[in-house]
C-alpha positions, 0 to 999 in steps of 0.5 A: 413748904416744899419737900417729899418722898423724892427728897427723902430718897435723895437724902437717904442716897446722899448718905447711904450711897455717897451721892448728891441729889438728882438734878431736879428741883422742888417748887420751893426748895432745890433739894440738897444732899447732906454733903451740900448742906454740910459744905455750904452751911456756916455751922452744924449743931445739935440742939434741944428746943427749950421754948418758943415765944411768938411776939409782935415786931420789935423794930422797924427792921422787922416788917412782918406782923409776928415773929417767933423766938426759939430758945435752943440749947446747943448740945454739940457743935459739929462745924463752925462755932456757936454758943451753948445758948442760941436764940433763933427767930423765925417770921411766923407764929400766932398772937391772939387770933392773928396767924402768920405762916411763912412757907419753907421754914422748919417747925420746932416743938419744945423738947425736941432734938435736932441737927441744924445746918445754920448760916451766918445769921443763925437761920436754918440753911436750906429751909426745912432741909436744914433740920434733921430730927433726932429720935432716941439718938438716931436721925430717922431720915438718914437711918444712922445714929447721931454719933455716926453722923458726927464722925462723918461730918468731922472727917476732912473730906465728905463723900464725893458728889457724883450723879449716879446717872453719870456713872460709867457703864459697868465692865463686862463680867460685872453687874453694877447697881442702878437706882430702880424706881421703886414705889414711893411707899416702898422707898419711904418704908425702906428708908425709915424701917428702923425708926418705926419698926417694932422691936426685934425679938430674935436675932437669927443672924449675927456676925461680927467676925470676932471669932471667925467667919463661921456660917459664911462661905467665901467664894470668887466670881473671877478665877485668880482674882482676890476675894473676901477675907477676914482682917483685923486692920479695921472694924466698926466694933471690936477688932475684926471685919471682912475685907474685900481683897483679903484672900485668894490669889492676889490678896492684899493686907490692909492698908495696901492698895487693892488690885483693879480687878476684884470680884468678890462674893460671900453668902451664908452657908446656914440659911436664916429661918424667917418663917415665923417672922412678921417683921425683919431687918437686915443691918450691916456696916460698910467702910469703903475707899473707892474711886467713884465709878459705876464698876466700883461698888459693894452691895448686899443680895438676898435670896431663898436659894443659893441658886437664886434669884438673888435680889440686889437690894437697891438701898443696900449698896455703896459706891465711892468713898464712905469717909468712915463706917456707914450703917445700912438697914434693909427692910426684908419685908420689901426688897427691890432688885436694883437691876430688874425692879422686881420686889419681894418680901422675905419675911415668912420664908423658911430659908433666907440667904444673904451674900455680899458682892464687891466689884472693883475695876477702876483705880490704882490707889484705892484701899477697898471695902470692909463689912462688919456687924451683919445682923438680921433682927426679926419679930416673930409675934403677930403684927397688924396687917392692913389689907385695904384703906377706903375710900381712896384719896380722902382729903386731909384736914376737913373731917373726912374719914377712912376705914382701915381693914385688916387683922391684928389691930387688937381690941384696945385702940392704938394709933393711926399715923399718916406721913406728914405732907410738909416735912423734910423727914420721912419719919415725920407723921401726923396722928389721926383721930380715932372714930372707932377701933376693932381687931379688924377695922379702924375708922379714923379722921384724916388729919391736916397734912396727911400725905403718902402713907398710913401706918397702924400702931397697935396698943402693944407697940407693934405696927403694920409698917407703912402702907400706900395711901395717897390723900387728896388735898389738905387744908385747915379751911382758911379762905378769903372772904373778899374776892378777887384776891388782887396782887401787885407785881414788882418785875425786878429780876434781871434774868428775864423780861416779861416776868410779870406776864409769866406770873399772871399766866398762873392766875387763870389756872386757879381762876378756871379750876371750877371754884368761885375763887378768883385772882386779879392783877392790881398793877405794879409795885416797887415793894420787895420782900414780905411786909404786913401792910394790907397789900398783896405783892409778888417780888424777887429778892436775892436771898443768897443766905437761903435756898428756897425758890419761892416763899409765900408769907400769908396772914389769917385770923384763927376764926371759924373758918380761918380768914385769910387777910394778906399774902406776899410772895417772894421769888429767890433771885439767887437762882436763874428765872425764865418762862421755861426750864431751858438752860437749867432755869426755874420756870416762873409760872410753875413756881407762881402756880404753887405759891398761889395754891397757898394763897387759895388756902391749900397745904403742901401735899407731896403726893404725885410729883406732877402735881402743882402743890407737890414736887417741882421736877424741873419740867414746867408744872402748869396744870392742876390735878383734880384733887387741887381743883377740888380743894379750891371748890371745897374752900370757895364753893363751885363756880356755878357760872355757865359757859358761853354759847358755842359759836358753830361753823361748818366746813361741809355746810358753810352757808346755812341757806345753801343746799348741799348734796353731801350728807356727811356734815362736819361741825366745829364749835367753841366756847372758852369756858367749856370742859365738855360738850353735848350735841345732837342733830335733828329736824327741829329748830330749837332742840336743847341737847341732853346733859350727857357729855359727848367729850371735850373735843370741840368738833363733830362729824354726823354721817347719814344726815337725812335730806331736807333741813336739819339742825345741829344743836350743841351746848357746853359744860364748864369745869364746874359741871354747869351746862350753858345754853344751846347754839343751833345751826341749820343745814340743808341737805339734798342728795336726790336728783330732780325728776323731769316729766314731759307731755310729749306725744308719739305723733305731731301734725306739722309742728311738735311743741313739748313742755318739760316739767321738772320737780325737786323735793328739797333744793328746787330745780336750778336748770333743765336741759334738752336736745333733739336726736343727740345733735348739738349742744344741750339747750336750756329751757322747758319748751321744746319745738320742732317742725322737722318732719320725721322720727325724733328722739328728745333727751332731757334732764334737770339739775337742782341747786344742791348740784344733783344731776338727773340721769337724762330721760328720752322721749320718742315722737314723730312730726307728720305732714297732714292733708288739708281739707277746706271748710267747703269740703262736702265731707264736712257736715254743718248743723244750722246755718254758717256764714262764709267770709271770703278773704284772700289771706285765709286758707282757700280764700274763705272760712265759715263762721257763726255767732249763733249758739249750738251751731256745729260742724262735724268731721268724720275721718279715719286716721291718727290726727287732726288740727282745726285751722282757724282765725283768732282775733279780737272779735272771736268768741268761744267754742266747745270741741268734742272728739269721739263723743268725749268731754267737750274742751272749751276753746277761746278764739279771742286774741288781741290781734288777728292771726289767720290760718292758726292751729286753733286746736288739734290732737295727734297720736290717735289710734288709726281708726275712724274718729268723729270731731264736733265743734259747737259754737257756745254763743259766748265770748271772752270779756275782752272780745267784741263778739261771740263769733266762731270760725272754721277755716280748714282741717289738717288730717293725718288720714282720710276725710270720710262722709258723715253718716 
C-alpha cells in the first residue's frame, strides 16, 4: 500500500485550506484531495463494520485464492444511494495457512466506523485514501467532526481546487501565507493533535462573541479600510461571530459584498497564561467566501508580546471558499511560521497573545470571512516527556527494541504507539510490546509497520505527543525458499515501447542489494491481472474504477518463517506510462522497483520520500536506501559472492614492460560488482591490499613512485562487504639519466682512440652520442678515433630507454706527432742475441726478432709517450712489456694476417721525465700461432731517446 505523511499533509490542507494535493504521486497511489474523492466517487457513506469472513473463490470470475467479505451497516449516506446493509468483497485474507495480500486496499476491523468513498461496484474508490476512520464522532485525519464533514459534502459546490504554488504573488502591504516545509513529525503532530492529545483541564481563552468582544482589541492595518467587527448574521454556534469587514471606514453589513481592500487585525488584550501547561491547543471556526488568490486569506498568529515576533501558523489559515464552517486546531506546542519556517512552542509561556488577520485585495463579489468560537484548552498537569529514542533506525517487525528515555512516564506501564506505516490516516498507529517500564525509561519492541513517530501514553491517559523517530525497514519475515523469483511480463500498454525492458531494469537493483535474493526474467505472457495460478506475472490493466498506480497481489503460507509462493504485479493503465517522468508520465522502473520490494518481503514504510518503499514524488526513484538493502539481507542473508578481479589499465604507463621517466602513475580499474576498492603500490609482485577501503572511485594516482620495477595492486569489495582477489600491474620507472665514462688520455701519439662506457641503473642505455671540438653533427657510438694533430675537446652523453638524457660530458686530449727511432738505433739496448729480418715494407727496411725466452730490449727515453712499432702476424708469439719497472703487460703479436709497421703497444700522457721501457720475449705463443717469435721494428717517442746506462 502507498500512503504517508505527505499525503496526510495534502489531505489536511485539502480540507483546512480548500486546496487540492500537490502535483506529486505516490508509487502506488496518486494522492487525492477530499474534494477529488467526493467529486469522482459514486457514493459517500458512513459505515460500521459488522463482521469479516475470508473464503475461497466462489466462481470462475474470481481468479484469486482468497476473498474477504465485509458486512457493513450504512449509518448515513452523504452522496449517491446505497442500501443500509452492504457487503464489500476485497481480494485478500487468510484461509488456514494461506494468506493473500493485495497492496493499496484499505483494512477493516469489525466494530470500527469509517467514511467510505465508493465506486459503482461498491469498491472503495481511491484505495486506502477512500477510507476515513472515525473516532468518537470525529475524523482524526481531517481534524473535523463527522457532522462538519457531512455539512461540507452536502453543499452544492465543494471548495475550489487550486494549487497553492500557483497562487498570485501578494499585493504590497500584505503578507500572504505560504506552505512552509515543516518537519514531518511536526506536520503530523499538528494535524492530529486533537485526536491524540490529553483532555484539557483548563480553558484560559474562550470567546464565542455572544456577549461582545471583551478581551479583544480591534485594529486596522490600512488606514481608512474596514476591519473586524461583531455580527449576528452568521455564527458557527449561537448567534454572534467576528466579521472581517464589519467595522471601521467602509464597513459592510452582511451579506453585502466586501470591498477589495480589506486588511483587518485583532489580538487579545488580556494575555493567556500557559506557564503551567504541558499541552495546549488553539481552536476556532472559520467561514469564508473569497475569490481564490494569494492575497485573499484569513489566518491566525501567536506571539508572547504584542510587539511580536508573531508566528503565522502554517496550519491555521484559509484561502478561497470554505463552503460552510470549518474547524481549525493549532497545537501550541509546535507553531511553525509559514513565512519564515521558524518553529516555537508557546506551552510554558506566561503571556501568549492570539490575533487574527484578514486580507482581501481581489474580487468584487465576495462575502468575506467570519471567525467564531476561539478557544485555548490546556492541560496543566505533568505529561510524559520523551528526550531520546535509541538506537536510531531500529527495524520494524523483526524483534528489535528501542529504549525511550524521558520523564513522567509513571510507575505503572501504559502503552507505546508508532505511526502505522501503511495507513492513510496520520492517527492510525501500531502498538509496541513493552519489555520494561519505569518513570524515566521504557524498552519496547518495534512492531511491524512502525513508521515515522513514536508516542508514549501514560497509564493516567496523558501522552507525550508525537516524537520524531524513523524506523529502518519493516517485514513480518515472509520470504521465498526457492530463488531466483522468475517473472513473466505482458508488454501490453500502448503508452510506450520497451515497457518490459524498463520493468526488468528494476531487477538488478534488488539483485545487487547485497543479499542472496534474486529476480529473473522468464519470458513473455498474455496474462492480464492477478490470478492464483503458480506463475508470477507483471501486466498492465486499464482499471478506471480505481486509482492505484501499481498493485502487488502476493500469497504466502503463514509458517515460521512465512513462505512466499506467488506474486502478480499489475500496473494501472488508466495512467500514462513511460521510461521517465517527462510530460507528467509515471516512471515504469520506479513503480516496478517498489512493487518488487513487496516481492522481496518488505512492507511499505513512509520514512523519507526518496526511498523506494516510500512515497513516489514524480521524480524517478531508482536507487535503494541502506535500510531497504538491509531488509533484503535480513530476509535472505548476505550475498557472500566476492566481486570479480579488477581489470587495471594505466594512461601514464600503458605498457608494463616499457620504462617511463614519469614517476607519477595513474591507474584505472573496474569490476562490475564493486562497491569500494583497496589498493597499494610497492616493489613486490604478489602483494594483496588490506581490507581498508580507499573509496568507491575506480581510479588512483600515485605520486613519487621510486625508480625501478613497482607493482600496483588492487582488490574490490562488493556491496555485501566481501573482498575479492587482487589484480597486479607492473610499471617500470626510471627518472635518472645514464652515466657515461671514457678512457680518454690527455695525450696520444699520432692517433687517439677513446672508448666510451655508458651505464644505467634501470632502463638501460638506448644510445651514446659524441662529437669533437663542437663541430658537426653528434655521432652515435662508443669508440672515438682521431689522428688530427693538436688539442681536442671530446663531448659525449647517453640516452636511456625511458628517455632520460645525460648532460653532455667533456674530455680534453691532444694528438702529437712523435719522432721515430729504428730498432738499429744505438740508444736501444738488446739483451741476448736478436736476429734481423730485412724486408722493404718494414720501417727502415728491417726489424729485430727472437724466438728465445727472456731475450729483451730496453729503451730509455725522456718524454711523455712511446709506441712500440712492430709486425703482427700468424707466426708471432707473446711478449711482456714493463714501463718504469711496473707490472709487466702481456702483448700477443698473433694476428691471422700479417700487418707491418703496426702500433703493437704504446703509452702516452706520461710525466715529462726519464722513463725505461723493457720488452721481453716470453718464448710462448697463442695456440693459433705457428711460432713464438717476437719482433721490434721501431719506437715512436715524444721526447728524446737516451743511451742506456
